[in-house]
N, C-alpha and C positions, 0 to 999 in steps of 0.2 A: 474513420478511427473508432467510431462508436461501436461498430460490430466487432472490431478487434478487441476493444476493452471488454465487451460483454463476453466474448469467447474466453478471454483470459481469466476473467473473474469466475466464470462457470468452471473452468478447469481447476483453478485454485480451490474453489469450493468443493469440487468433487474429490480432491485429494485430501480434504479435511482441514484446510487452513482457516479454521473458524473456531474461536474460543469463547463466544458469548455464553455466559452462564445464565440460564433461565431459572425462573422460580418454579415453585410447585403449584402455582395458582391455577385455578380452574375457572377462567373468566366466563361467567354466564351459565355454567353447567352446575346446577345445584340439586341436591336432594329435595324432594317435594315438601318435606316438613322442616327444612332448614332455611332460616332467613337471617339477614344482616342484623347484628346487634344494634339496638337503638342508640347507645352511646357512641358507637363507631359511625353510624349514619350522621349524627349531629356533628361529629368531628369533621367528616367529609364536607358537609354543608358550610361549616365555618371556614374550611380551607378554600372552598370555591369562592366565598365572599372576599377573599384576599385578591382575587383577580377581577379586572374590570374591562377586559377586552376578550374577544374571541369566545363569547359566551355560548356560541353555537356548539362548542365542544362539550358543553354541559347540558345540552338539550335533553338528554335522557336522565339527568339528575333531578328527578321529580320526587319531592318528599313523600308522596303517597306510595311510591314504588319501592320495592325491596332494593336496597343499595347494591346488593350483589349482582343485580341486573344492569347497573349503570355502566356506561361505556368507560373503559379504562380501569374498572374495579374488578378484582378477583378475590374470591372468598374460599375458605376451606369448606369442602363439601359436607363435612361431618359436623363442624361446630358453628359455621356461619361467620367466623371471624375474618375480617379483611386481612389478606396476606399479600396482596399485590396492588400497586397503584401505578399505572402507566399513563402519564399525561404529557408525553413527549409530543412535540409538534411535527407533523409529517412534512410540512414545507414552510417556507419563510412568509407565506401569505396568511398563515393561521397560527401566529404566535400567541401564547398566553403571556400577558403582561400584568405585573403586580408584585405582591410580596408573599413570602412563604410564612404561613402562620403556624404557631406551636400547637395547634389542635392535632397535628400529626402525632403528638405524644399520646393521644387517646386511641391510637391504633397499635396496641402493644404487641400484636402478632405480625406486624408488617415485616415482610422479608424481602420484598422487591419494590424499589422506588425509582422511577424513571421520570425526571423532570427536564430532560434534555431538549435543546433547541427551542428554548423559550427566552423571555426577556425579563430579568429580575432587576432591571434599572440600576445596575452597578451597586447593588446592596451586597453586604457580606454574607457568606454562607453561615446560617444560624448555628450556634453552638449546640442547640438542643437536638440536632440530628444525631449527635454522638450518644444520645440517650435512648436510641431505638434498639433494644437489646437483641432482637431477632433478625436484624437486617443482614441479608446476604448479598444483595445487589443494590448499588447506589450509582446512579448516572446523573450528574449535574453538568454535563458537557454542553458547550455552545449555548450557555444560558445567561451570559452577561453578568456574572458575579465578579466581585472585585475584592481587594484586601487580602489579608493573610488567611491561609487555610487554618481553620480551628484545630488545635491539637486534640480536642475532644473526640475527633473522628477515630483516634487511636483506641477508643473504648469499644469499638465495634468488633469484638473478637470473633463473631460469626461471619464477618464480611468476606465474600469471595471475589467480588468485582467492585473496583472503585475507579470511576471515570470522571475526572474533573477537567478534561482537556478542552482547549480552544474556547476560553472565556476572554477573548480579545486581549490577551497578555496583561490583563488587569489583576489576575490572581497570582499570589506569590507565597513563598515559604522561605524562611531564614534557616530552618532546620527540619530534618525529616526523621528524627529519632522516635517520634510518635508512631511511626509505621511499625515499630516492633510489637505493638499491641495487636496487630492484625495478623494473627498467627494462621488464619485460614485463607489468607488472600491468594487468589490465583491470577487475577488480572488487575494490573495497575497501569492507568494511563493518566499521566500528568502533562501531556503535551501542551506547549505554550504557557505553562505555569512558569513564572520568573523564579529561577533557582540559582541565580548568579552568586548569591551569598552563601549557598549551602556548600560547605567544604567536604563533608563526609557522606555525600549522597550515595556512593557505592557501598559503603559499610552499612548504611541504613537498609537499602533494598536487599543486600546480601543476607539480612536477618530474616527474610521471608522464605521459609523452607518449602512452601507449596507453590511458589510463583511459577506460572506457566507463560504469562505474557507481560512484558515490560516495555512501555512506550514512554520515552522522555524526549519527544521531538521538539526542537526549537525552544529549549528551556534556558538557553544562555548558560549552560554548564561550561565551565572553563578549565576543569581539570579532569583528566582521564588517568586514574592511578595505574601504574605499570605493574603492580603486584597486589595480591590479596593474601593475608595469612591463611585463610581457609575459604573454600568455595562451596556455597550452599545451593547453587543454581542447578541442581540435578534434574529438576522437572521443567526447566525453561525451554519453551518452544519458539517464542517470538522475542527478539531483542532489537528495538529500534531506538537508536541514539542519534538519529540524523539531525542535521542543521544545528549543531552545537560548535562552539569555538574551542576545540581541543588543539590549539595552535602548536604546531611542531611536535606533537606527541607521536610516538610510534604506536603501531597496532600491538597492544600488550598480549603477552602469552596467555593470560587468564581468559582473554576474549575467545581464543580458539581452543579453550579447554572447558568452557562453561557447561555444556551439556551435549551429549551425542544424540539427544532428541531434538536439537535446535532445527527449526524449519524456516525461520526468517531471520536474517542478519542484515541490518541496514545502518550504514555509517556514511551515507552520502553527505557531502558538504560539511565536513568536520575539520578540514585543514590538517589532516593526518599526513605524516611523511614516513619514510622508511619503506621496507618491502613487505609484501604479503607473506605471512608465515606459511611455510610449505605444509605445516600440519593442518591447514584449512581443508585439505582434501580428505581428512578423516571424518568430516561432517557428512556422513552418508545419508542423513535424513534431511539435509538442507534443501529447501525448495527455492528460496529467493536469497541471492547474495548481491548486495549493492554497496560497492565502495567508490562510487562515482564522485567526481568533483572534489578530489583531494590532491595531494602532492606525492602520491605513492610512486616509488621508483622500483627498478629491478625488473625481473621477468615474471610472466604469468606462470605459476607453479605447474609443473607436470603432474600427472596423476589425477586429472579431472575425471578419468574413467572410474575412480572410486566414488565419486559423488553421484550415486545412482538415482537420486531424487531431484536433482537440480533442474528447475524449469526456467528461472530468470537469472541471468548473469549480467551485471552492469559494472564495468570497470572503466567507463568512459571519462574523459577529461582528467587524466592523470599523466604521469611521466614514465609509463611502462615502455620497455624496450625488448628486443629479441623477437624470436619467431613465435607464431601461434602454436600452442601445444598440439602435437599430432593426436593426442587423446581427447581433444575438445569435442564433446558431443558423442563420445563413445563410452559404452559400458562394457567392461570386460567380465565375462562369466566363463569360468572354466578355461577353455582354450579357444573360444570364439567371441566375436563381437556382436552386439545388437544395438539398435537405435536407443538413444537416451530420451528422457522426457523434456529436453530443452525446448522452450518455446520462444524465449527472447535472448538474443545476444547483442549487447551494446558495448562496443570497445572503441568508440570514436574518439578522435582527438587525443591520441597518445603520441602521435608524431613519429616515434621511432619503432613502433611495432612493424615487423617486416616479415618477409617470406611469401610463400605461395598460397593464395587463398583457395584456388581450386583443389588443392591437396586435401582440404578438410570439408569442402562443400558436400560431398556425397553423404556424409554422416550427419548432416544438419537439416535434412529435408522436412522435419516436423516443425520447423520454425514458423512463428507468426512475424517476428521482427528480426531482421539482420541489419545491424548498423555498425559498420567498421570504417566510417568516414574519417578522413584526416589522419591517415597513417602512411606507412611506407610499403604497403602490400603490392604485389605484382602478380602476373599470371594472365593466361588467356582463358576467358570464360566462354564455354560453348553451351548449346542447348542440353547436352548430355549432363552437364553439371547442375542444371536447374529443372530437369524434367519432372522430378518427383516432389517439387515444392508446392503442393496444392493448397497448403494453409497460409502461405506467405502473404502478408498484408503491407509490411513496411520494408522497403529495400533502399538502403543508403550506403553506396559504395564510393561516394564522391571523394575527390582529392586523394587518390591512390595512383598506382601505375598499372591500371587494369585495362585489358583489351577485350572487347566483346566480338566474338566471331560466331554470329547466329545466322542460320539459314533463313532465307526470305519467306519460306512457307512454314516456319515453326510456330505452333500455337501452344503457349504455355498453359499449364493447369491452374495457375494462380490468378486471382483478381486483386491487383495491387491498389492500395489507397494512397500511399506516399512513396514516390519514386524520386530519388536523388542520385543522378549519375554524372554530376558535374565533374569535368576534367577526366572522365573515362573516355577511352577511344571507342566510339560507337560507329562512326562512319566508314566510308564516305556515303553510303546509302542511308536513306531515312529508315529507322527501325520499323519493319512491317509488323512485328509481334505486338506492337501497341494497339493494333486495330481491334483486338478482342478485349481490351482492358476498359471496362465500363464503369468502374467505381473510383476512378482517380480523383483525389482531392488536391494533391499537389504533385506537380511534375517539373523537375529541373534536369534538363539535358544540355546545359550551357557548356561551352568549351569542349564539345564532344567530337570535334573533327568531322561534322556532317556537312557534306556539300551536295545538295540534292534539292529537288522540288518538294515542297510540303504537299502530301496527297490530300485530296478533298475530304476523304473520310476522317482525317485527323481532327477536324474542327467539330465533329459530332460525336466523338467517342465517349465523352463523359460530361453530361449536363451539370453535374455537381462539382466540377472542378473550380477550385478557389484560387490557386496560384499556378502560373505557367511561366517558365523561363527557358527560352531557346536561344539566348544571346550568345554572341561570339562563335557563331557557326557561319556557313555560307549557304543560306537558304534562299530558295526562289519560289515564286508563286504569288497568288493573290490573297491578301488578308481579308477575310469576310467581316461582316458586321457582327461584332461581339457584344453589342449593347445588352443583349438578353442573357 
């Protein structure tokens, strides 16, 4: 699964799904006659004194050395002013622990501040951070802050990125109207911040005209307004409201009108109901669409051929019904079709999705993941349907009405890592195509109608296998020593 994840991340990166705003810092590259200001060097040393662990991180912070050469410090090439401070911890074994001191105020030109993945001992975010006038990037995520987010952060009118996510659910806000002062904000991530008491959260974020990325994951939001008097999300590319309790809310119309530059829309596990608006197919820039784990009913909208950028589609664990759209995986251009960029399709556990699977398989050959388990799909799968699936890593067709009719000498192009074909008709012969599958981590072929001797080669196909289920078949042969 690691290689699958890496390939998918690389793919998403290549298509531009990255909105990290970097500063203008030039860490370590200085003009020969420009040095760090003495007052700013003293401020940095006072900041360091607030930490009492992981002092190896400050090994280059020697008072006799120019602070522009210190690790994590970036200076302006022409003036020598400190403009960037990056003290994020690269891993959990190298955390900074301590307190954040107000000596930061003596870095008046600071524009980039990253203190993420550290441990500030459940202290509150200091109000003085709102007095850094040139700050453009602020990342305090994963840093064990608690308490109420200071409204003073609304003074940072130059701020473009604000990330306060994942502070162990100890960070909260009762109102978000202070966001209106962040007129330059492009990226806002308040994931895991407790926002249960915020009533007008949508009105607050809708006041940010330049917003590109909005993540409010697992914030215990409880209301999803069905309408907005005006919509300012013209620049929005990422909208992630997953893991919130919008109980019994419909998917609102404004959500499918936000921005035609939207690239990621994630509403997994939000307890939504109703049907998917057919206008969703107008999102021609959408790369990731995730509506999984809701109570969505109705059919999958036709017209997926319009979604010419869609790479990941997850509608699993809903109550969808009807047949799979014939246009799923196809892009219509002029009067001919071509392959789409779809890499993951997850439609499992909708129970009433029906129709023929092999009808759409030929147009899905670029997939990494095909998961349609727990539906009412039927059809006969032959090697002709799977011959071009060289990228496939996850195949889950379990609990449908599928029959496999594969020749004994067929050698697939793919190397699967996760195979679940439970309740599919595979037998009576033991599947010979498994012999060249060398990367299997999980294999389930239970209840597959196999009545045969397990070949000797089977026990050596994948030394990295973690789970194996061949139950409820009629297998013969000798079970080898599997202790290794």
